[in-house]
VOPAGU-2260 file (C-alpha; in pm, 1 decimal, decimal comma):
REM VOPAGU-2260
SITE   aa  ch    i         X         Y         Z
SITE  MET   A    0       3,0      -6,7      -7,2
SITE  ALA   A    1     115,8     330,7     -86,0
SITE  ASP   A    2     264,1     552,8     170,4
SITE  VAL   A    3     106,9     882,0      75,1
SITE  ILE   A    4    -279,5     881,7     -84,9
SITE  VAL   A    5    -414,1    1187,7    -269,4
SITE  VAL   A    6    -795,4    1149,7    -264,3
SITE  MET   A    7    -948,4    1378,7    -498,7
SITE  SER   A    8   -1279,4    1461,3    -645,6
SITE  ALA   A    9   -1433,9    1625,1    -981,1
SITE  GLY   A   10   -1035,0    1732,8   -1033,2
SITE  ARG   A   11   -1004,0    1877,7    -706,5
SITE  VAL   A   12    -754,2    1750,8    -415,8
SITE  GLU   A   13    -954,8    1701,9    -110,3
SITE  GLN   A   14    -691,0    1522,1     130,4
SITE  ILE   A   15    -361,9    1416,4      99,6
SITE  GLY   A   16    -244,9    1178,7     390,5
SITE  SER   A   17    -121,9     805,7     475,6
SITE  PRO   A   18    -342,9     579,7     425,0
SITE  TRP   A   19    -451,1     533,7     831,3
SITE  ASP   A   20    -491,1     938,7     844,6
SITE  ILE   A   21    -726,4     893,0     564,1
SITE  TYR   A   22    -887,6     665,3     740,7
SITE  HIS   A   23    -926,0     750,9    1088,3
SITE  HIS   A   24    -950,4    1137,7     995,1
SITE  PRO   A   25   -1115,2    1224,9     706,5
SITE  VAL   A   26   -1161,3    1607,3     617,6
SITE  ASN   A   27   -1528,9    1543,0     475,5
SITE  ARG   A   28   -1776,2    1325,2     424,4
SITE  PHE   A   29   -1657,0    1209,2      66,7
SITE  VAL   A   30   -1293,4    1117,6     178,2
SITE  ALA   A   31   -1481,2     926,4     478,8
SITE  SER   A   32   -1640,3     722,2     151,2
SITE  PHE   A   33   -1369,7     643,1       9,7
SITE  LEU   A   34   -1171,3     387,0     229,2
SITE  GLY   A   35   -1380,9     132,5     383,9
SITE  THR   A   36   -1790,4     106,4     482,5
SITE  SER   A   37   -1890,3     422,5     684,1
SITE  ASN   A   38   -2246,7     490,3     826,3
SITE  PHE   A   39   -2312,0     905,1     918,1
SITE  LEU   A   40   -2507,2    1036,9    1209,9
SITE  GLU   A   41   -2646,4    1395,1    1136,0
SITE  GLY   A   42   -2568,9    1607,1    1422,7
SITE  GLN   A   43   -2497,9    1947,5    1561,8
SITE  ILE   A   44   -2209,5    2073,2    1772,2
SITE  GLN   A   45   -2317,4    2182,3    2096,1
SITE  SER   A   46   -1968,1    2312,9    2242,9
SITE  VAL   A   47   -1599,3    2269,1    2130,1
SITE  GLU   A   48   -1416,7    2115,4    2356,9
SITE  ASN   A   49   -1082,7    2139,5    2240,7
SITE  SER   A   50   -1009,9    2349,2    1908,4
SITE  GLY   A   51    -721,6    2154,0    1799,4
SITE  ALA   A   52    -531,3    2467,9    1742,1
SITE  SER   A   53    -241,9    2430,1    1955,4
SITE  ASP   A   54      -4,2    2157,0    1912,8
SITE  ASN   A   55    -143,7    1973,6    1619,9
SITE  ALA   A   56    -415,7    1848,5    1892,2
SITE  MET   A   57    -729,4    1691,2    1768,7
SITE  ALA   A   58   -1024,0    1886,7    1796,2
SITE  MET   A   59   -1289,4    1789,3    2034,5
SITE  TYR   A   60   -1655,5    1865,1    2013,3
SITE  SER   A   61   -1971,7    1803,9    2208,3
SITE  VAL   A   62   -2242,5    1652,3    1947,4
SITE  SER   A   63   -2553,4    1603,6    1988,3
SITE  THR   A   64   -2723,9    1343,0    1740,7
SITE  ALA   A   65   -3095,7    1152,2    1747,5
SITE  PHE   A   66   -2911,8     891,7    1961,4
SITE  GLY   A   67   -2791,9    1145,1    2235,7
SITE  ASP   A   68   -2521,0    1393,6    2334,5
SITE  MET   A   69   -2137,3    1240,8    2262,9
SITE  ALA   A   70   -1811,1    1375,2    2270,7
SITE  VAL   A   71   -1626,2    1357,9    1966,1
SITE  ALA   A   72   -1321,1    1426,3    1760,1
SITE  GLY   A   73   -1354,1    1550,0    1451,6
SITE  VAL   A   74   -1179,5    1809,2    1181,8
SITE  THR   A   75   -1048,6    2130,1    1322,4
SITE  GLY   A   76   -1213,2    2491,3    1295,0
SITE  MET   A   77   -1588,8    2380,8    1353,0
SITE  GLN   A   78   -1780,7    2587,1    1597,2
SITE  THR   A   79   -2084,9    2558,7    1804,5
SITE  GLY   A   80   -2393,0    2535,8    1582,5
SITE  ASP   A   81   -2237,2    2397,7    1317,9
SITE  LYS   A   82   -2407,1    2069,8    1132,2
SITE  VAL   A   83   -2198,5    1790,1    1123,7
SITE  ASN   A   84   -2199,6    1465,9     995,0
SITE  VAL   A   85   -2042,1    1165,3    1248,6
SITE  VAL   A   86   -1900,5     900,3    1109,3
SITE  VAL   A   87   -1920,4     547,8    1237,7
SITE  ARG   A   88   -1720,1     262,7    1080,0
SITE  ALA   A   89   -1900,9     -28,1    1018,9
SITE  GLU   A   90   -1611,8    -195,7    1230,3
SITE  ASP   A   91   -1729,6     -14,2    1490,1
SITE  LEU   A   92   -2093,5     -65,0    1541,2
SITE  LEU   A   93   -2070,9    -427,4    1730,2
SITE  VAL   A   94   -2393,0    -588,5    1698,0
SITE  GLY   A   95   -2465,8    -761,3    2032,7
SITE  GLY   A   96   -2217,8    -535,0    2220,8
SITE  GLU   A   97   -2290,5    -377,9    2578,9
SITE  ALA   A   98   -2318,2     -45,5    2668,6
SITE  GLY   A   99   -2061,9     121,8    2936,3
SITE  ALA   A  100   -1800,7     379,3    2957,1
SITE  GLY   A  101   -1821,9     594,5    2670,2
SITE  ARG   A  102   -1986,8     349,1    2449,8
SITE  MET   A  103   -2335,0     429,0    2324,0
SITE  ALA   A  104   -2611,1     144,1    2269,2
SITE  ILE   A  105   -2893,0     182,3    1990,0
SITE  ASN   A  106   -3187,7     -63,8    1940,9
SITE  CYS   A  107   -3236,8    -204,5    1589,9
SITE  SER   A  108   -3368,6    -449,9    1394,3
SITE  VAL   A  109   -3190,0    -691,1    1145,8
SITE  VAL   A  110   -3242,9    -627,1     773,7
SITE  SER   A  111   -2981,8    -921,4     658,8
SITE  SER   A  112   -2682,8   -1086,1     814,6
SITE  ALA   A  113   -2381,7   -1220,1     629,0
SITE  PHE   A  114   -2199,6   -1486,2     798,1
SITE  ASP   A  115   -1835,8   -1419,5     674,4
SITE  GLY   A  116   -1563,4   -1640,9     831,9
SITE  GLN   A  117   -1443,4   -1436,1    1117,5
SITE  VAL   A  118   -1736,1   -1167,4    1121,2
SITE  VAL   A  119   -2086,8   -1141,3    1063,9
SITE  ASN   A  120   -2183,3    -821,1     872,6
SITE  TYR   A  121   -2549,6    -688,0     947,3
SITE  THR   A  122   -2711,2    -434,5     754,9
SITE  LEU   A  123   -2944,5    -268,1    1013,1
SITE  ASP   A  124   -3271,8     -66,6    1087,3
SITE  THR   A  125   -3218,0     189,5    1357,2
SITE  ALA   A  126   -3390,0     514,1    1417,0
SITE  THR   A  127   -3189,2     716,0    1175,0
SITE  GLY   A  128   -3245,3     488,6     908,4
SITE  GLN   A  129   -2993,4     180,1     785,7
SITE  MET   A  130   -2650,2     105,2     942,1
SITE  ILE   A  131   -2388,6    -127,6     877,5
SITE  GLY   A  132   -2204,9    -329,9    1187,6
SITE  SER   A  133   -2065,9    -676,8    1241,2
SITE  ALA   A  134   -2004,4    -875,4    1489,9
SITE  PRO   A  135   -1769,3   -1179,9    1583,6
SITE  GLY   A  136   -1791,7   -1467,7    1356,9
SITE  SER   A  137   -1802,8   -1689,6    1699,7
SITE  MET   A  138   -2174,0   -1559,4    1753,1
SITE  ALA   A  139   -2458,6   -1726,2    1576,9
SITE  PRO   A  140   -2584,5   -1490,5    1315,0
SITE  ALA   A  141   -2926,6   -1304,6    1435,4
SITE  GLY   A  142   -3191,5   -1316,4    1154,7
SITE  SER   A  143   -3387,3   -1066,5     936,1
SITE  GLY   A  144   -3653,3    -914,1    1163,4
SITE  ALA   A  145   -3486,5   -1010,4    1475,1
SITE  GLU   A  146   -3441,0    -699,0    1756,3
SITE  VAL   A  147   -3088,0    -668,8    1834,5
SITE  THR   A  148   -2897,5    -373,9    2034,0
SITE  ALA   A  149   -2550,6    -255,4    1863,4
SITE  VAL   A  150   -2340,0     -44,6    2027,0
SITE  PHE   A  151   -2026,0     202,7    1913,4
SITE  ASP   A  152   -1752,5     361,2    2125,4
SITE  CYS   A  153   -1751,6     740,3    2098,7
SITE  ARG   A  154   -1390,3     736,4    2130,8
SITE  ALA   A  155   -1400,9     527,3    1773,7
SITE  LEU   A  156   -1602,5     827,4    1583,3
SITE  TRP   A  157   -1521,5    1093,9    1395,3
SITE  CYS   A  158   -1691,6    1403,8    1315,3
SITE  VAL   A  159   -1681,1    1600,7     971,1
SITE  PRO   A  160   -1827,6    1942,7     858,9
SITE  VAL   A  161   -2189,9    1903,2     641,4
SITE  GLU   A  162   -2100,2    2013,4     300,5
SITE  LYS   A  163   -2232,0    2369,1     199,5
SITE  HIS   A  164   -2405,0    2351,0    -141,8
SITE  GLY   A  165   -2404,1    2682,1    -357,5
SITE  ALA   A  166   -2193,8    2846,3    -144,8
């Protein structure tokens, strides 16, 4: 794999970085969709906990979503009131997990499941629409229509600004 990736859209450079940075710290929704499978939660910044302006620190935000308020790292420069997309990677949405410190649980119903050896991949109906999640392959797959709980660790999330069209 390359040491540096350049992600372009419509002839414009969106982000330049290592594969790890592109995957874990995308600058926008397009880049977040470029590698891997992502779910997106709409949210709004309630407060800026750390602007990330000093020492190349990560920005931290308190974000309100349909699933509740959460502390989420994200792109620097966003402000209170800004609309954001919270990136939830499919591998970070664990079907059958338990809520705990920093972990948010959501109720879902299974649309489909596919056993893939070490992992079971799920399409889930949630209060905000369909999301993609997974569970360890050692767990028997839940069938279509089953009610399940899925959890994500807020520390694994990342938020990006909602694109402003026509600006």
